[in-house]
C-alpha positions as CSV (number, residue, x, y, z in Angstrom):
1,M,5.8,30.3,22.4
2,A,2.8,28.2,23.3
3,D,3.2,26.3,26.9
4,L,2.2,22.3,26.1
5,T,2.3,21.3,29.7
6,S,-0.6,18.8,30.1
7,N,-2.5,17.8,33.2
8,L,-4.2,14.8,33.3
9,A,-6.6,14.6,36.4
10,G,-3.2,15.8,38.6
11,I,-1.1,13.5,36.1
12,Q,1.7,16.4,35.0
13,S,3.7,15.8,31.8
14,P,5.8,18.1,29.8
15,N,3.7,18.0,26.7
16,P,0.3,16.2,25.9
17,F,1.9,13.3,23.6
18,W,1.7,9.5,25.4
19,L,2.5,6.4,24.2
20,A,-0.4,4.2,24.8
21,S,-0.5,1.0,26.3
22,A,1.0,-1.5,23.3
23,P,4.4,-3.1,22.2
24,P,6.3,0.3,22.1
25,T,5.7,0.3,25.6
26,N,6.5,-3.3,26.3
27,S,10.0,-2.6,28.2
28,G,11.9,0.7,30.2
29,Y,14.0,0.5,27.2
30,Q,11.6,1.4,25.0
31,V,9.9,3.7,27.3
32,M,13.3,6.1,28.2
33,R,13.8,5.8,24.4
34,A,10.6,7.2,23.3
35,F,11.2,10.1,26.6
36,E,14.5,10.8,25.1
37,A,12.8,11.3,21.7
38,G,10.4,14.0,23.3
39,W,7.4,12.3,24.5
40,G,5.8,13.3,27.6
41,G,4.2,10.2,29.0
42,A,4.0,6.5,28.4
43,V,1.3,4.0,29.8
44,W,3.1,0.9,30.1
45,K,2.0,-2.4,28.2
46,T,-0.9,-4.1,30.4
47,M,0.4,-6.2,33.6
48,G,-1.2,-8.7,35.0
49,V,-0.7,-12.5,35.2
50,P,1.7,-13.4,32.5
51,I,0.2,-15.1,29.3
52,I,1.7,-16.6,26.4
53,N,1.1,-14.6,23.2
54,V,0.7,-16.0,19.8
55,S,2.9,-16.1,16.2
56,S,2.1,-14.1,13.9
57,R,-0.2,-11.5,15.8
58,Y,-0.9,-8.3,13.2
59,G,-2.8,-7.8,10.3
60,A,-2.9,-4.6,7.9
61,V,-5.5,-2.9,5.9
62,H,-3.6,-0.6,3.2
63,Y,-4.7,2.0,1.0
64,R,-3.8,2.1,-2.7
65,D,-0.7,3.5,-1.8
66,S,0.5,1.0,0.3
67,R,-0.2,3.2,3.1
68,M,-1.4,1.1,6.3
69,M,-4.7,2.6,7.2
70,G,-6.0,0.2,9.6
71,F,-3.6,-1.9,12.0
72,N,-5.3,-5.2,13.7
73,N,-3.6,-7.4,16.5
74,I,-4.4,-10.6,18.3
75,E,-1.2,-9.7,20.9
76,L,-2.4,-10.1,24.7
77,I,-1.3,-8.2,27.6
78,S,2.4,-8.4,28.7
79,D,3.8,-11.6,28.7
80,R,7.0,-10.4,30.6
81,P,6.9,-11.4,34.7
82,L,5.1,-8.6,36.9
83,S,8.2,-8.1,38.7
84,D,10.7,-7.1,35.6
85,N,8.2,-4.5,34.6
86,L,7.7,-3.3,38.2
87,K,11.6,-3.2,38.4
88,E,12.0,-1.1,35.2
89,I,9.2,1.2,35.8
90,E,10.9,2.4,39.1
91,E,14.2,2.8,36.9
92,V,12.3,4.5,34.2
93,K,10.7,7.1,37.0
94,K,14.5,7.4,38.3
95,Y,15.9,8.8,35.0
96,F,13.1,10.7,34.1
97,P,11.0,12.3,37.1
98,N,9.2,15.0,35.6
99,H,7.4,12.6,33.0
100,A,4.4,10.7,33.4
101,V,4.5,6.7,33.7
102,I,0.9,5.0,34.0
103,A,0.6,1.3,35.1
104,S,-2.3,-0.7,32.5
105,L,-3.5,-3.1,34.7
106,M,-5.7,-6.3,34.0
107,V,-6.5,-9.0,36.7
108,Q,-9.7,-10.1,38.2
109,S,-10.8,-10.7,41.9
110,R,-10.8,-7.5,44.3
111,A,-7.6,-9.1,46.3
112,E,-5.7,-9.0,42.6
113,W,-6.6,-5.3,42.1
114,H,-5.6,-4.2,45.4
115,Q,-2.2,-5.8,45.4
116,I,-1.1,-4.9,41.9
117,V,-2.3,-1.3,42.5
118,K,-0.2,-1.1,45.8
119,D,2.7,-2.5,43.7
120,A,2.3,-0.5,40.6
121,E,2.4,2.9,43.2
122,N,5.7,1.3,45.0
123,A,7.2,1.3,41.7
124,G,6.7,4.8,41.2
125,S,3.7,4.9,38.8
126,D,2.4,8.5,38.2
127,G,-1.3,7.2,37.7
128,I,-3.0,3.7,37.2
129,E,-5.1,2.6,33.5
130,L,-7.6,-0.1,34.1
131,N,-7.8,-1.9,30.9
132,F,-11.5,-2.5,30.1
133,G,-11.1,-2.6,26.8
134,C,-9.3,-5.0,25.4
135,P,-11.5,-6.9,22.8
136,H,-10.0,-10.4,22.2
137,G,-8.2,-13.0,24.0
138,M,-8.8,-11.5,27.6
139,C,-12.7,-10.8,27.4
140,E,-12.7,-14.5,26.8
141,R,-11.4,-14.9,30.7
142,G,-13.8,-12.2,31.6
143,M,-11.1,-9.4,31.6
144,G,-10.6,-6.6,29.1
145,S,-14.1,-6.1,27.3
146,A,-15.9,-8.0,29.0
147,V,-15.7,-5.5,32.0
148,G,-16.3,-2.8,29.8
149,Q,-19.1,-3.8,28.4
150,E,-21.0,-4.4,31.6
151,P,-20.9,-0.7,33.1
152,A,-22.0,-2.4,36.6
153,V,-18.9,-4.6,36.7
154,L,-16.7,-2.0,35.6
155,K,-18.2,0.5,38.5
156,T,-17.4,-2.1,40.8
157,I,-14.1,-2.8,40.0
158,T,-13.4,1.0,39.6
159,E,-14.6,1.2,43.3
160,W,-12.2,-1.9,44.2
161,V,-8.9,-0.2,42.8
162,K,-10.3,3.4,44.4
163,E,-10.3,1.6,47.8
164,V,-6.4,1.2,47.8
165,A,-4.9,3.7,44.9
166,T,-3.6,7.4,46.1
167,V,-2.4,8.1,42.5
168,P,-5.4,9.2,39.8
169,V,-7.0,6.3,38.5
170,I,-7.8,6.0,34.4
171,V,-10.5,4.0,33.1
172,K,-9.9,2.7,29.6
173,L,-13.0,2.1,27.8
174,T,-13.7,-0.2,24.9
175,P,-15.8,1.0,21.7
176,N,-17.3,-2.2,21.2
177,I,-20.7,-1.3,22.5
178,T,-23.8,0.7,21.4
179,D,-23.2,3.7,23.7
180,I,-19.8,4.8,25.1
181,T,-21.7,6.8,27.4
182,E,-22.9,4.4,29.7
183,P,-19.4,2.6,30.9
184,A,-18.4,6.3,30.7
185,R,-20.9,7.0,33.7
186,A,-20.1,4.0,35.6
187,A,-16.7,4.8,35.7
188,S,-17.2,8.2,37.0
189,A,-20.0,6.8,39.4
190,G,-16.6,4.5,40.6
191,G,-14.8,7.0,41.5
192,A,-12.6,7.3,38.2
193,D,-10.2,10.3,38.2
194,A,-10.2,10.1,34.3
195,I,-11.2,7.9,31.4
196,S,-9.5,6.8,28.1
197,L,-10.8,6.1,25.0
198,I,-11.2,4.3,22.3
199,N,-9.3,0.8,22.9
200,T,-9.4,-1.4,19.5
201,V,-12.2,-2.3,17.7
202,Q,-13.4,-6.1,17.3
203,S,-12.4,-6.9,13.6
204,I,-11.4,-9.1,10.9
205,V,-8.8,-7.1,8.5
206,N,-8.7,-9.4,5.3
207,V,-8.9,-13.1,4.2
208,D,-6.2,-14.7,2.5
209,L,-7.6,-16.4,-0.8
210,D,-5.4,-18.7,-1.3
211,T,-5.5,-20.4,2.2
212,F,-9.1,-19.3,3.0
213,V,-7.9,-18.1,6.5
214,P,-8.0,-14.7,7.7
215,N,-4.9,-12.9,8.6
216,P,-3.1,-12.7,10.8
217,Q,-2.5,-16.7,10.7
218,V,-1.7,-18.8,13.6
219,D,-1.0,-22.6,12.3
220,G,-3.9,-22.6,9.6
221,K,-6.5,-20.4,12.0
222,S,-7.2,-17.0,13.0
223,T,-9.9,-15.1,15.3
224,H,-11.1,-11.0,15.4
225,G,-8.3,-8.6,16.6
226,G,-8.6,-5.5,17.6
227,Y,-8.6,-2.9,15.0
228,C,-6.8,0.8,15.4
229,G,-4.7,3.3,13.1
230,P,-5.8,6.2,11.1
231,A,-9.1,4.2,10.2
232,V,-10.8,4.6,13.4
233,K,-10.1,8.2,14.0
234,P,-13.5,9.1,13.3
235,I,-15.2,6.5,15.5
236,A,-12.9,7.9,18.3
237,L,-13.6,11.4,17.8
238,N,-17.1,10.9,18.1
239,M,-17.2,8.7,21.3
240,I,-15.1,11.2,22.9
241,K,-17.3,14.1,22.0
242,C,-20.1,12.0,23.6
243,C,-18.3,11.6,26.6
244,A,-17.2,15.4,26.5
245,Q,-20.9,16.2,26.3
246,D,-22.3,14.3,29.1
247,E,-22.8,15.8,32.3
248,Q,-22.8,12.9,34.2
249,V,-19.3,11.6,33.0
250,N,-17.5,15.1,33.9
251,V,-14.1,13.6,34.2
252,P,-11.3,14.5,31.8
253,I,-10.4,12.5,29.1
254,S,-7.2,10.9,27.6
255,G,-8.1,10.5,23.7
256,I,-7.1,7.4,21.7
257,G,-7.6,6.5,18.4
258,G,-5.7,7.2,14.7
259,I,-3.5,9.8,15.8
260,E,-0.6,10.3,13.5
261,T,0.0,13.8,13.0
262,W,-0.3,16.8,15.5
263,R,-3.6,17.6,13.5
264,D,-5.0,14.5,14.7
265,A,-4.1,15.3,18.4
266,V,-5.5,19.0,18.2
267,E,-8.9,17.3,16.6
268,H,-9.2,15.0,19.9
269,I,-8.5,17.8,22.2
270,L,-10.9,20.1,20.6
271,L,-13.5,17.7,20.8
272,G,-12.7,17.2,25.0
273,A,-9.6,15.1,25.3
274,S,-6.9,16.6,27.9
275,N,-3.7,14.8,26.3
276,V,-3.4,11.7,23.5
277,Q,-2.0,8.4,23.5
278,V,-0.5,7.1,20.1
279,C,0.2,3.8,19.1
280,T,-0.4,2.0,15.7
281,A,1.6,5.4,14.2
282,V,5.1,5.0,16.4
283,M,4.9,1.1,15.1
284,H,4.4,2.2,11.7
285,Y,7.0,5.1,11.8
286,G,9.1,5.3,15.2
287,F,9.4,7.4,18.1
288,G,10.8,10.3,16.1
289,I,7.2,11.5,15.2
290,V,6.5,13.0,18.3
291,R,9.0,16.0,17.3
292,E,6.9,17.1,14.3
293,M,3.8,16.6,16.6
294,I,5.2,19.2,19.2
295,S,6.4,21.6,16.7
296,G,3.2,21.4,14.7
297,L,1.0,21.9,18.3
298,T,3.6,24.8,19.2
299,D,3.2,26.5,16.2
300,Y,-0.3,26.2,15.8
301,M,-1.4,27.5,19.4
302,D,0.9,30.0,18.7
303,Q,-0.8,31.2,15.0
304,K,-4.1,31.0,17.0
305,G,-3.0,32.9,20.0
306,F,-3.4,30.2,22.5
307,N,-1.4,30.1,25.7
308,S,-2.0,27.0,27.1
309,L,-3.7,23.4,26.0
310,D,-7.0,24.3,28.6
311,E,-7.6,27.0,26.0
312,L,-7.9,24.2,23.4
313,V,-9.5,21.6,25.3
314,G,-13.3,21.0,24.5
315,K,-13.6,24.1,22.2
316,S,-15.4,22.4,19.6
317,V,-17.7,20.6,21.9
318,K,-20.7,23.2,21.4
319,T,-20.4,23.2,17.7
320,V,-21.8,19.6,17.7
321,D,-25.6,19.5,18.1
322,S,-28.5,16.7,17.0
323,W,-29.8,16.8,13.8
324,E,-32.9,18.4,14.4
325,H,-31.1,21.7,15.4
326,L,-29.2,22.1,12.4
327,N,-30.0,25.2,10.1
328,L,-32.2,23.7,7.5
329,N,-32.2,27.6,6.0
330,Y,-28.1,27.1,5.1
331,K,-27.8,26.5,1.6
332,I,-24.4,25.9,-0.2
333,L,-23.7,25.4,-3.8
334,A,-20.5,24.0,-5.8
335,Q,-18.4,26.2,-8.0
336,I,-15.8,24.7,-10.1
337,D,-12.6,27.0,-11.1
338,E,-11.8,26.4,-14.5
339,T,-8.4,27.5,-14.7
340,K,-7.4,24.0,-11.9
341,C,-9.9,21.9,-13.6
342,I,-8.0,18.9,-15.4
343,G,-11.4,17.3,-16.6
344,C,-10.9,14.1,-15.1
345,Q,-14.4,14.2,-14.9
346,L,-14.6,11.7,-11.3
347,C,-17.0,15.0,-10.0
348,Y,-19.6,14.3,-12.9
349,I,-19.1,10.1,-12.6
350,A,-20.0,10.7,-8.8
351,C,-22.9,13.2,-8.7
352,E,-24.8,11.1,-11.9
353,D,-24.3,7.7,-10.7
354,G,-24.1,8.3,-6.8
355,A,-25.9,11.6,-5.8
356,H,-28.2,14.4,-7.5
357,Q,-27.7,14.6,-11.1
358,A,-26.3,18.1,-10.8
359,I,-23.5,18.3,-13.0
360,R,-23.3,18.1,-16.6
361,I,-20.8,17.6,-19.2
362,N,-20.4,19.0,-23.0
363,Q,-22.0,16.4,-24.9
364,N,-20.7,17.6,-28.3
365,G,-17.2,16.7,-27.6
366,G,-16.0,20.4,-26.3
367,S,-14.5,21.4,-23.2
368,R,-13.9,18.4,-20.7
369,I,-14.6,21.0,-17.8
370,P,-17.8,19.8,-16.2
371,Q,-20.7,22.5,-15.3
372,I,-22.6,22.6,-12.5
373,I,-26.4,22.5,-12.8
374,E,-27.6,24.5,-10.0
375,E,-31.0,24.0,-9.9
376,N,-30.2,20.1,-8.9
377,C,-27.3,20.6,-6.8
378,V,-28.2,20.3,-2.8
379,G,-24.4,21.2,-1.6
380,C,-23.7,17.8,-0.7
381,N,-19.9,18.2,-1.3
382,L,-19.5,14.5,-2.7
383,C,-17.8,16.5,-5.9
384,S,-15.5,18.4,-4.0
385,L,-14.6,15.6,-2.0
386,V,-13.9,13.0,-5.1
387,C,-11.7,15.9,-7.1
388,P,-8.1,15.5,-7.1
389,V,-7.3,18.9,-7.4
390,E,-6.8,20.8,-4.2
391,N,-9.7,23.7,-4.0
392,C,-10.8,23.2,-7.5
393,I,-14.2,22.6,-6.4
394,S,-15.6,25.0,-3.6
395,M,-19.3,25.1,-1.9
396,V,-20.1,28.6,-1.6
397,Q,-22.7,29.7,0.7
398,V,-25.9,31.6,-1.4
399,E,-29.4,32.9,-0.1
400,N,-32.1,30.5,0.3
401,D,-35.5,31.8,0.4
402,Q,-36.9,29.4,3.1
403,N,-37.5,30.9,7.0
404,S,-37.3,28.4,9.1
405,E,-34.2,27.4,10.9
406,S,-34.4,23.7,11.9
407,W,-36.5,21.1,11.7
408,T,-38.2,21.7,15.0
409,D,-39.0,25.5,13.5
410,Y,-40.8,23.7,10.6
411,V,-42.8,21.7,13.1
412,D,-43.8,24.6,15.4
413,Q,-45.1,26.3,11.9
414,G,-47.0,23.6,10.7
415,K,-45.2,23.3,7.9
416,A,-44.0,20.0,9.0
417,P,-46.2,17.2,10.7
418,E,-45.3,15.5,13.9
419,T,-46.2,12.4,12.6
420,F,-45.3,10.8,9.4
421,D,-47.0,7.9,7.1
422,D,-44.9,4.8,6.8
423,D,-46.5,2.3,4.7
424,R,-43.6,-0.3,5.2
425,A,-44.6,-0.1,9.0
426,G,-48.5,-0.2,8.2
427,G,-49.2,3.6,9.8
428,K,-48.6,6.6,11.6
429,H,-45.6,6.9,13.6
430,H,-45.1,9.7,16.1
431,W,-41.7,11.8,15.6
432,V,-39.7,11.0,19.1
433,P,-36.4,12.1,20.1
434,D,-35.9,8.3,22.0
435,P,-37.0,5.6,20.2
436,K,-38.3,3.7,23.7
437,D,-40.6,6.5,24.3
438,A,-42.5,4.9,20.7
439,L,-43.0,2.1,22.8
440,K,-45.6,4.3,24.9
441,M,-47.8,5.8,22.5
């Protein structure tokens, strides 16, 4: 059986499934229940100077089947006294010494950081997570994402913490930034032992059409909140990949964002995460989901022949490249399995109106089964994505008469110019890898 033991920057846990810093880790009672259910670690709800939270706090985006695909919150850090949280951390470690308990912290001055780090370590915390990601409420006070969006400040505070910390320090990053590698590099330069990402995305999820106030509502007003849940997984995966590929980051990653199943967790791990943190799925389905995560990951690793998590971490990173290096000679076409087609013609509508008019239907009232017009098909995948029948439409590789493998090959062979005409801009512009270089031309 595969070994699920996780190691993030020296922090050991029985498996890679941690609870993220959030309402499910608000108390020792909850964390111990989670560990009993099978979670390998927990990042305590962020501690600092206790604040007053609002009511209500949550909003959501539901898909057609009422499944909650996106979750929004305007809740802030812990409203419980620091002494209570520290006492409960100590109690949890007494009963679960082999599980990872991470103290998430957020204060301001150097003296405050030094003191709270020492307090968290004295309570038995296995690691420290610096919350530089919260996108609402705390950032207006100069904390949270206000730090995460300023790499120089992030680096300085990380250095303050490392002056006194004796346990591993994890820096939690905000996704509300243009280039995630900039704060990631700053964290590494400041001495961080690991980074975690992503925190929530700034959002307003919907507006009440009767009251005209966005949700959640607080006495007739609202504010932007932090978006999480399955909807943010693609954003998280891309940002994790960016950090894993960047040589200047070069620290372990704890993956967060949209994880509900073992498959979601494996995707994060393949793109560079050493472990994963979960919040929204637990708030939706409860602590018990970890049992399926553990069994699913174990079965997957056994079937693929992986003995340890380290063999999985980052395995997909090298398969992600920049666009100009993609193989332009690779060609696929859509094929419809007539034995599975139900004649809904969604593929025809999507292709006719939204793609390349590569599907025809019988105009004489005969069969409702669409047909692929191969000379028009560009292999965009849209038809297979909208088809409601599993494996009814497949994308099949075919031979291509092109000899060039990538855009750069086309340029080298003189088949594509290094400049292109752009009438809207009023002249020729060079093909450059970095837009800042265009200013030098």
